[in-house]
N, C-alpha and C positions, 0 to 999 in steps of 0.2 A: 505693573502689579497684576493686570488681567492676564498677561502672558504667563506669569509664574503660576497663577491659579489654574489656567488651562493646561499647562504642562504637568502640574501636579495631578490634575484630574486624569489626564491621559496615562500617566505612570501608574496611578491607582487602578484604573480600568485594565491596563495591560497586565498587571500583576495577577488578576483573576482570570485571565483568558485561558490558561491551562486547565482551570477547573471546568470550563465549558467545552473544551475540545473533545472530540470523539476519539476514544482509544480503540480504534479498529486496527487489528493486525491480521493480515491474510498471508498464509504461507502455502506454497504448492504442496498438495496432498501426495503427489507422486513425483519422484525425482529419478533421473538416470542412475542406474546402478542398484535400484531397489528391486525386490522380488516382483512387486506389482508392475513396475516398468517393463520387466522382461516378459510379462504375460501379455502385454499389448502387442498385437500382431503387426500393426503397420504404423508408419509415421503419422498418418491422418488420425488414427486412434490415440496416439500419444499427444498430439496437438489438442485434440478434443478434451482429453483428460486433464490438461493443465490450464484450461481456460478459466479466467477469473470470473466468478458468477456476476451477472449484471446487477444484482441487488447489493453486492459488496462495493462496486466501483464508486457510487456516490458517497459512500461513507469514508473513503480513504482521503487523507489529506494529500496535498501535492507531493510532499516528501515521501509519504508512504507509497503513493503510486509510483514514484520514481524508483523506490527500492524494489517494488514488485517487478517493474520492467527490467531493472538491472539483474535481478535474480532469475529471470526467465530461462528455463532449462535449454531452450534452443537459441539463446541469445548469440552464442558464438557461431552459429550457423547462418545468421542473417546476412 
């Protein structure tokens, strides 16, 4: 009986977890092929322009961070 109560409590708690999750979405402001991208004179400037701000990183969930990494504009060149 204690096991059932415990499992019910866990299920109840997990049902509210999405309410408390942070909904932070970060997208690259400049992408290859855009006008802004073409105005950047060097690869170093392009890399600097697409850095994820340090204050955003702690707000991203693991899945969101993975999505950001997979969308990295220079990912195919690594």
